[in-house]
VOPABA-516795 format. One record per residue (C-alpha): residue number from 1; residue in one letter; chain; x negated, y, z. Coordinates in pm, whole numbers. Layout:
BEGIN
@num->NUM	residu->A	chaine->A	X->X	Y->Y	Z->Z
...
END
This chain:
BEGIN
@num->1	residu->M	chaine->A	X->-838	Y->3422	Z->1466
@num->2	residu->I	chaine->A	X->-785	Y->3653	Z->1762
@num->3	residu->Y	chaine->A	X->-994	Y->3833	Z->2035
@num->4	residu->L	chaine->A	X->-937	Y->3790	Z->2420
@num->5	residu->N	chaine->A	X->-1157	Y->3906	Z->2688
@num->6	residu->G	chaine->A	X->-1475	Y->3877	Z->2493
@num->7	residu->E	chaine->A	X->-1417	Y->3601	Z->2307
@num->8	residu->F	chaine->A	X->-1297	Y->3531	Z->1908
@num->9	residu->M	chaine->A	X->-1085	Y->3217	Z->1892
@num->10	residu->P	chaine->A	X->-809	Y->3052	Z->1722
@num->11	residu->M	chaine->A	X->-486	Y->3172	Z->1843
@num->12	residu->E	chaine->A	X->-381	Y->2850	Z->1955
@num->13	residu->E	chaine->A	X->-664	Y->2832	Z->2218
@num->14	residu->A	chaine->A	X->-580	Y->3154	Z->2381
@num->15	residu->R	chaine->A	X->-463	Y->3146	Z->2754
@num->16	residu->I	chaine->A	X->-347	Y->3426	Z->2972
@num->17	residu->P	chaine->A	X->-271	Y->3363	Z->3345
@num->18	residu->V	chaine->A	X->96	Y->3402	Z->3455
@num->19	residu->L	chaine->A	X->-4	Y->3676	Z->3717
@num->20	residu->D	chaine->A	X->-148	Y->3898	Z->3437
@num->21	residu->R	chaine->A	X->20	Y->4230	Z->3517
@num->22	residu->G	chaine->A	X->133	Y->4268	Z->3163
@num->23	residu->F	chaine->A	X->331	Y->3960	Z->3189
@num->24	residu->I	chaine->A	X->458	Y->4038	Z->3533
@num->25	residu->F	chaine->A	X->528	Y->4402	Z->3523
@num->26	residu->G	chaine->A	X->472	Y->4516	Z->3151
@num->27	residu->D	chaine->A	X->167	Y->4704	Z->3303
@num->28	residu->G	chaine->A	X->-38	Y->4786	Z->2994
@num->29	residu->I	chaine->A	X->-59	Y->4955	Z->2664
@num->30	residu->Y	chaine->A	X->-101	Y->4867	Z->2292
@num->31	residu->E	chaine->A	X->-224	Y->5012	Z->1959
@num->32	residu->V	chaine->A	X->-124	Y->4908	Z->1601
@num->33	residu->V	chaine->A	X->-383	Y->4983	Z->1337
@num->34	residu->P	chaine->A	X->-329	Y->4941	Z->938
@num->35	residu->V	chaine->A	X->-614	Y->4798	Z->748
@num->36	residu->Y	chaine->A	X->-639	Y->4861	Z->370
@num->37	residu->S	chaine->A	X->-905	Y->4658	Z->168
@num->38	residu->R	chaine->A	X->-1062	Y->4563	Z->498
@num->39	residu->H	chaine->A	X->-1094	Y->4911	Z->615
@num->40	residu->P	chaine->A	X->-905	Y->5028	Z->921
@num->41	residu->F	chaine->A	X->-707	Y->5339	Z->846
@num->42	residu->R	chaine->A	X->-771	Y->5642	Z->1073
@num->43	residu->L	chaine->A	X->-946	Y->5426	Z->1336
@num->44	residu->R	chaine->A	X->-1081	Y->5700	Z->1546
@num->45	residu->E	chaine->A	X->-736	Y->5862	Z->1563
@num->46	residu->H	chaine->A	X->-572	Y->5537	Z->1667
@num->47	residu->L	chaine->A	X->-841	Y->5482	Z->1941
@num->48	residu->L	chaine->A	X->-805	Y->5849	Z->2074
@num->49	residu->R	chaine->A	X->-421	Y->5770	Z->2090
@num->50	residu->M	chaine->A	X->-512	Y->5441	Z->2290
@num->51	residu->Q	chaine->A	X->-718	Y->5642	Z->2520
@num->52	residu->H	chaine->A	X->-421	Y->5890	Z->2566
@num->53	residu->S	chaine->A	X->-204	Y->5590	Z->2671
@num->54	residu->L	chaine->A	X->-469	Y->5433	Z->2898
@num->55	residu->D	chaine->A	X->-497	Y->5776	Z->3064
@num->56	residu->G	chaine->A	X->-114	Y->5800	Z->3111
@num->57	residu->I	chaine->A	X->-113	Y->5492	Z->3310
@num->58	residu->G	chaine->A	X->-436	Y->5526	Z->3523
@num->59	residu->L	chaine->A	X->-636	Y->5232	Z->3356
@num->60	residu->P	chaine->A	X->-993	Y->5309	Z->3258
@num->61	residu->N	chaine->A	X->-1081	Y->5206	Z->2910
@num->62	residu->P	chaine->A	X->-1271	Y->4870	Z->2910
@num->63	residu->H	chaine->A	X->-1471	Y->4983	Z->2590
@num->64	residu->T	chaine->A	X->-1645	Y->5272	Z->2441
@num->65	residu->E	chaine->A	X->-1520	Y->5383	Z->2098
@num->66	residu->A	chaine->A	X->-1811	Y->5218	Z->1949
@num->67	residu->Q	chaine->A	X->-1757	Y->4896	Z->2100
@num->68	residu->W	chaine->A	X->-1384	Y->4920	Z->2006
@num->69	residu->S	chaine->A	X->-1496	Y->4989	Z->1660
@num->70	residu->D	chaine->A	X->-1731	Y->4683	Z->1646
@num->71	residu->L	chaine->A	X->-1459	Y->4472	Z->1769
@num->72	residu->V	chaine->A	X->-1208	Y->4573	Z->1534
@num->73	residu->H	chaine->A	X->-1431	Y->4525	Z->1222
@num->74	residu->R	chaine->A	X->-1545	Y->4173	Z->1339
@num->75	residu->L	chaine->A	X->-1171	Y->4064	Z->1377
@num->76	residu->I	chaine->A	X->-1094	Y->4216	Z->1038
@num->77	residu->A	chaine->A	X->-1390	Y->3998	Z->884
@num->78	residu->L	chaine->A	X->-1254	Y->3680	Z->1055
@num->79	residu->N	chaine->A	X->-932	Y->3698	Z->899
@num->80	residu->E	chaine->A	X->-834	Y->3634	Z->540
@num->81	residu->P	chaine->A	X->-603	Y->3903	Z->399
@num->82	residu->E	chaine->A	X->-746	Y->4231	Z->254
@num->83	residu->D	chaine->A	X->-468	Y->4427	Z->396
@num->84	residu->Q	chaine->A	X->-419	Y->4373	Z->770
@num->85	residu->S	chaine->A	X->-221	Y->4499	Z->1070
@num->86	residu->L	chaine->A	X->-426	Y->4491	Z->1378
@num->87	residu->Y	chaine->A	X->-267	Y->4473	Z->1736
@num->88	residu->L	chaine->A	X->-461	Y->4597	Z->2043
@num->89	residu->H	chaine->A	X->-328	Y->4519	Z->2369
@num->90	residu->V	chaine->A	X->-483	Y->4611	Z->2714
@num->91	residu->T	chaine->A	X->-324	Y->4535	Z->3043
@num->92	residu->R	chaine->A	X->-434	Y->4611	Z->3412
@num->93	residu->G	chaine->A	X->-545	Y->4239	Z->3445
@num->94	residu->V	chaine->A	X->-482	Y->3938	Z->3668
@num->95	residu->A	chaine->A	X->-368	Y->4000	Z->4046
@num->96	residu->K	chaine->A	X->-131	Y->3899	Z->4315
@num->97	residu->R	chaine->A	X->221	Y->4053	Z->4239
@num->98	residu->D	chaine->A	X->222	Y->4373	Z->4413
@num->99	residu->H	chaine->A	X->327	Y->4679	Z->4248
@num->100	residu->A	chaine->A	X->36	Y->4915	Z->4363
@num->101	residu->F	chaine->A	X->-275	Y->4909	Z->4143
@num->102	residu->P	chaine->A	X->-520	Y->4626	Z->4247
@num->103	residu->R	chaine->A	X->-866	Y->4689	Z->4311
@num->104	residu->G	chaine->A	X->-1174	Y->4530	Z->4131
@num->105	residu->V	chaine->A	X->-980	Y->4367	Z->3875
@num->106	residu->Q	chaine->A	X->-1098	Y->4334	Z->3498
@num->107	residu->P	chaine->A	X->-839	Y->4441	Z->3235
@num->108	residu->T	chaine->A	X->-708	Y->4191	Z->2989
@num->109	residu->V	chaine->A	X->-797	Y->4276	Z->2638
@num->110	residu->F	chaine->A	X->-623	Y->4112	Z->2364
@num->111	residu->M	chaine->A	X->-651	Y->4179	Z->1973
@num->112	residu->M	chaine->A	X->-472	Y->3994	Z->1682
@num->113	residu->S	chaine->A	X->-442	Y->4036	Z->1331
@num->114	residu->N	chaine->A	X->-140	Y->3988	Z->1099
@num->115	residu->P	chaine->A	X->-97	Y->4019	Z->722
@num->116	residu->L	chaine->A	X->5	Y->4406	Z->660
@num->117	residu->V	chaine->A	X->344	Y->4425	Z->485
@num->118	residu->T	chaine->A	X->437	Y->4764	Z->365
@num->119	residu->P	chaine->A	X->770	Y->4849	Z->193
@num->120	residu->S	chaine->A	X->845	Y->4708	Z->-143
@num->121	residu->R	chaine->A	X->899	Y->4931	Z->-445
@num->122	residu->E	chaine->A	X->1253	Y->4799	Z->-453
@num->123	residu->T	chaine->A	X->1289	Y->4924	Z->-77
@num->124	residu->L	chaine->A	X->1154	Y->5258	Z->-166
@num->125	residu->E	chaine->A	X->1371	Y->5305	Z->-461
@num->126	residu->A	chaine->A	X->1689	Y->5205	Z->-272
@num->127	residu->G	chaine->A	X->1622	Y->5345	Z->60
@num->128	residu->V	chaine->A	X->1723	Y->5212	Z->384
@num->129	residu->A	chaine->A	X->1995	Y->5222	Z->626
@num->130	residu->A	chaine->A	X->1976	Y->5340	Z->975
@num->131	residu->I	chaine->A	X->2214	Y->5401	Z->1276
@num->132	residu->S	chaine->A	X->2223	Y->5674	Z->1562
@num->133	residu->A	chaine->A	X->2213	Y->5615	Z->1940
@num->134	residu->A	chaine->A	X->2153	Y->5790	Z->2250
@num->135	residu->D	chaine->A	X->1772	Y->5785	Z->2359
@num->136	residu->N	chaine->A	X->1801	Y->5625	Z->2703
@num->137	residu->R	chaine->A	X->1449	Y->5531	Z->2725
@num->138	residu->W	chaine->A	X->1192	Y->5663	Z->3011
@num->139	residu->L	chaine->A	X->1049	Y->6013	Z->3001
@num->140	residu->R	chaine->A	X->693	Y->5923	Z->2892
@num->141	residu->C	chaine->A	X->736	Y->5809	Z->2529
@num->142	residu->D	chaine->A	X->414	Y->5943	Z->2440
@num->143	residu->I	chaine->A	X->258	Y->5656	Z->2610
@num->144	residu->K	chaine->A	X->244	Y->5322	Z->2378
@num->145	residu->A	chaine->A	X->344	Y->5112	Z->2664
@num->146	residu->I	chaine->A	X->385	Y->4734	Z->2617
@num->147	residu->S	chaine->A	X->690	Y->4757	Z->2854
@num->148	residu->L	chaine->A	X->918	Y->4801	Z->2518
@num->149	residu->L	chaine->A	X->1256	Y->4652	Z->2640
@num->150	residu->P	chaine->A	X->1470	Y->4973	Z->2587
@num->151	residu->N	chaine->A	X->1313	Y->4997	Z->2229
@num->152	residu->V	chaine->A	X->1375	Y->4618	Z->2166
@num->153	residu->L	chaine->A	X->1747	Y->4671	Z->2258
@num->154	residu->L	chaine->A	X->1780	Y->4998	Z->2052
@num->155	residu->R	chaine->A	X->1611	Y->4828	Z->1757
@num->156	residu->Q	chaine->A	X->1844	Y->4530	Z->1793
@num->157	residu->M	chaine->A	X->2135	Y->4755	Z->1765
@num->158	residu->A	chaine->A	X->2035	Y->4852	Z->1400
@num->159	residu->V	chaine->A	X->1970	Y->4482	Z->1334
@num->160	residu->D	chaine->A	X->2322	Y->4388	Z->1427
@num->161	residu->A	chaine->A	X->2467	Y->4670	Z->1234
@num->162	residu->G	chaine->A	X->2271	Y->4561	Z->904
@num->163	residu->A	chaine->A	X->2036	Y->4854	Z->948
@num->164	residu->V	chaine->A	X->1659	Y->4891	Z->960
@num->165	residu->E	chaine->A	X->1614	Y->5138	Z->1230
@num->166	residu->T	chaine->A	X->1796	Y->5330	Z->1529
@num->167	residu->I	chaine->A	X->1753	Y->5704	Z->1530
@num->168	residu->L	chaine->A	X->1743	Y->5825	Z->1871
@num->169	residu->L	chaine->A	X->1915	Y->6164	Z->2010
@num->170	residu->R	chaine->A	X->1858	Y->6306	Z->2367
@num->171	residu->E	chaine->A	X->2077	Y->6599	Z->2472
@num->172	residu->G	chaine->A	X->2183	Y->6692	Z->2144
@num->173	residu->F	chaine->A	X->1849	Y->6686	Z->1961
@num->174	residu->L	chaine->A	X->1639	Y->6417	Z->1752
@num->175	residu->T	chaine->A	X->1363	Y->6241	Z->1924
@num->176	residu->E	chaine->A	X->1248	Y->5971	Z->1690
@num->177	residu->G	chaine->A	X->1333	Y->5618	Z->1587
@num->178	residu->A	chaine->A	X->1326	Y->5297	Z->1797
@num->179	residu->A	chaine->A	X->995	Y->5210	Z->1654
@num->180	residu->S	chaine->A	X->906	Y->5495	Z->1409
@num->181	residu->N	chaine->A	X->884	Y->5896	Z->1384
@num->182	residu->I	chaine->A	X->1165	Y->6053	Z->1191
@num->183	residu->F	chaine->A	X->1157	Y->6367	Z->965
@num->184	residu->V	chaine->A	X->1445	Y->6562	Z->813
@num->185	residu->V	chaine->A	X->1504	Y->6770	Z->531
@num->186	residu->K	chaine->A	X->1732	Y->7050	Z->560
@num->187	residu->D	chaine->A	X->1785	Y->7356	Z->343
@num->188	residu->D	chaine->A	X->1478	Y->7254	Z->133
@num->189	residu->I	chaine->A	X->1251	Y->7246	Z->438
@num->190	residu->L	chaine->A	X->1083	Y->6941	Z->574
@num->191	residu->L	chaine->A	X->1154	Y->6936	Z->963
@num->192	residu->A	chaine->A	X->951	Y->6742	Z->1228
@num->193	residu->P	chaine->A	X->1044	Y->6713	Z->1590
@num->194	residu->P	chaine->A	X->751	Y->6857	Z->1802
@num->195	residu->K	chaine->A	X->509	Y->6641	Z->1992
@num->196	residu->G	chaine->A	X->559	Y->6581	Z->2379
@num->197	residu->N	chaine->A	X->662	Y->6345	Z->2627
@num->198	residu->L	chaine->A	X->986	Y->6236	Z->2451
@num->199	residu->M	chaine->A	X->822	Y->6082	Z->2142
@num->200	residu->L	chaine->A	X->515	Y->5879	Z->2017
@num->201	residu->P	chaine->A	X->261	Y->6114	Z->1865
@num->202	residu->G	chaine->A	X->252	Y->5895	Z->1539
@num->203	residu->I	chaine->A	X->-78	Y->5871	Z->1325
@num->204	residu->T	chaine->A	X->140	Y->5878	Z->1004
@num->205	residu->Y	chaine->A	X->332	Y->6152	Z->1152
@num->206	residu->D	chaine->A	X->23	Y->6349	Z->1146
@num->207	residu->V	chaine->A	X->-68	Y->6263	Z->790
@num->208	residu->V	chaine->A	X->263	Y->6351	Z->653
@num->209	residu->L	chaine->A	X->220	Y->6707	Z->812
@num->210	residu->E	chaine->A	X->-132	Y->6736	Z->668
@num->211	residu->L	chaine->A	X->4	Y->6629	Z->335
@num->212	residu->A	chaine->A	X->290	Y->6883	Z->331
@num->213	residu->M	chaine->A	X->52	Y->7163	Z->399
@num->214	residu->G	chaine->A	X->-208	Y->7049	Z->135
@num->215	residu->H	chaine->A	X->82	Y->7016	Z->-117
@num->216	residu->G	chaine->A	X->258	Y->7347	Z->-48
@num->217	residu->I	chaine->A	X->570	Y->7161	Z->88
@num->218	residu->A	chaine->A	X->765	Y->7395	Z->305
@num->219	residu->H	chaine->A	X->774	Y->7253	Z->663
@num->220	residu->E	chaine->A	X->873	Y->7346	Z->1032
@num->221	residu->V	chaine->A	X->770	Y->7166	Z->1351
@num->222	residu->R	chaine->A	X->1057	Y->7249	Z->1578
@num->223	residu->K	chaine->A	X->1340	Y->7079	Z->1773
@num->224	residu->I	chaine->A	X->1604	Y->6934	Z->1548
@num->225	residu->A	chaine->A	X->1967	Y->6954	Z->1646
@num->226	residu->E	chaine->A	X->2197	Y->6671	Z->1610
@num->227	residu->D	chaine->A	X->2411	Y->6840	Z->1347
@num->228	residu->E	chaine->A	X->2105	Y->6906	Z->1132
@num->229	residu->L	chaine->A	X->2015	Y->6538	Z->1145
@num->230	residu->F	chaine->A	X->2376	Y->6439	Z->1033
@num->231	residu->S	chaine->A	X->2387	Y->6714	Z->759
@num->232	residu->A	chaine->A	X->2028	Y->6645	Z->601
@num->233	residu->S	chaine->A	X->1971	Y->6611	Z->250
@num->234	residu->E	chaine->A	X->1695	Y->6364	Z->315
@num->235	residu->I	chaine->A	X->1573	Y->6147	Z->627
@num->236	residu->L	chaine->A	X->1226	Y->6011	Z->625
@num->237	residu->L	chaine->A	X->1114	Y->5711	Z->854
@num->238	residu->T	chaine->A	X->723	Y->5704	Z->915
@num->239	residu->S	chaine->A	X->490	Y->5441	Z->1096
@num->240	residu->S	chaine->A	X->176	Y->5257	Z->1041
@num->241	residu->T	chaine->A	X->338	Y->4965	Z->877
@num->242	residu->K	chaine->A	X->639	Y->5137	Z->718
@num->243	residu->E	chaine->A	X->419	Y->5424	Z->581
@num->244	residu->I	chaine->A	X->676	Y->5669	Z->458
@num->245	residu->T	chaine->A	X->1036	Y->5518	Z->399
@num->246	residu->P	chaine->A	X->1342	Y->5694	Z->295
@num->247	residu->I	chaine->A	X->1666	Y->5656	Z->493
@num->248	residu->T	chaine->A	X->1960	Y->5671	Z->249
@num->249	residu->S	chaine->A	X->2233	Y->5577	Z->478
@num->250	residu->L	chaine->A	X->2305	Y->5696	Z->845
@num->251	residu->D	chaine->A	X->2591	Y->5543	Z->1054
@num->252	residu->G	chaine->A	X->2745	Y->5400	Z->739
@num->253	residu->K	chaine->A	X->2748	Y->5737	Z->552
@num->254	residu->A	chaine->A	X->2511	Y->5846	Z->262
@num->255	residu->V	chaine->A	X->2221	Y->6076	Z->338
@num->256	residu->G	chaine->A	X->2245	Y->6341	Z->75
@num->257	residu->N	chaine->A	X->2345	Y->6187	Z->-245
@num->258	residu->G	chaine->A	X->2240	Y->5835	Z->-110
@num->259	residu->K	chaine->A	X->1920	Y->5810	Z->-293
@num->260	residu->P	chaine->A	X->1567	Y->5889	Z->-219
@num->261	residu->G	chaine->A	X->1499	Y->6255	Z->-260
@num->262	residu->L	chaine->A	X->1239	Y->6473	Z->-417
@num->263	residu->F	chaine->A	X->1060	Y->6549	Z->-87
@num->264	residu->F	chaine->A	X->1023	Y->6161	Z->-16
@num->265	residu->W	chaine->A	X->889	Y->6092	Z->-364
@num->266	residu->K	chaine->A	X->630	Y->6370	Z->-345
@num->267	residu->L	chaine->A	X->517	Y->6270	Z->3
@num->268	residu->H	chaine->A	X->511	Y->5915	Z->-97
@num->269	residu->G	chaine->A	X->298	Y->5973	Z->-413
@num->270	residu->A	chaine->A	X->63	Y->6219	Z->-196
@num->271	residu->Y	chaine->A	X->39	Y->5959	Z->78
@num->272	residu->Q	chaine->A	X->-73	Y->5674	Z->-168
@num->273	residu->E	chaine->A	X->-325	Y->5908	Z->-328
@num->274	residu->F	chaine->A	X->-460	Y->6018	Z->6
@num->275	residu->K	chaine->A	X->-474	Y->5656	Z->135
@num->276	residu->N	chaine->A	X->-674	Y->5544	Z->-171
@num->277	residu->S	chaine->A	X->-898	Y->5831	Z->-146
@num->278	residu->V	chaine->A	X->-980	Y->5745	Z->206
@num->279	residu->M	chaine->A	X->-1057	Y->5374	Z->151
@num->280	residu->R	chaine->A	X->-1294	Y->5468	Z->-147
@num->281	residu->R	chaine->A	X->-1492	Y->5692	Z->100
@num->282	residu->A	chaine->A	X->-1488	Y->5403	Z->355
END
């Protein structure tokens, strides 16, 4: 079951006009919310990030936070899996093809649920491979825009190379992954690139930094140079669906000793404990 413009319906019945600006221009934003045991994880933070994206493209929010929360919980209840990945999608709506914003047009609001598939134990114990590439995207990567063609092409580079992710570099510094945030361990310090217009402010990124602070893990938020990435003892990938995943190979070379390291295992354990405690309180 999905939600489209005020109605819950089977996905097969959903129809969107071809002149929707999301289809014509990629004029819209999206959000992804993980759901554990039918409880949306950090929903308010996801909705605040959605608001930031809407503000970034000058699109008024079609719903209040309370209305979004109600819709999210209703959609969760209508779908079977206990753990779900909710996709929220808002476009500027249907109008004649013209670059300028149309007036008096209702936004298109679409939501769907998929089963949430997190990394397997085997994946976590082995780690995953990544490649590096120049970050050739636009300069507002903090907006979670649906116009994702650059990310699609960068992610496909990883797939073609038999890797899981492409780590992006801009002017000699790490920004993020094609579909994730990236942390680096260098000289026994967990390093995170600072938030800004060149990376998406990840919800899991925030949780990792909170856990590092709460568990006495040395960490810094600062610009990470390219050579620090390639000489790192550990590299971690984070996202709402991949949670915290170790990268053990970069551009065909082992990261550290080629196995998930102590920082990963400590953060992974802390994340699972934190996630379970949040769900118990929900």
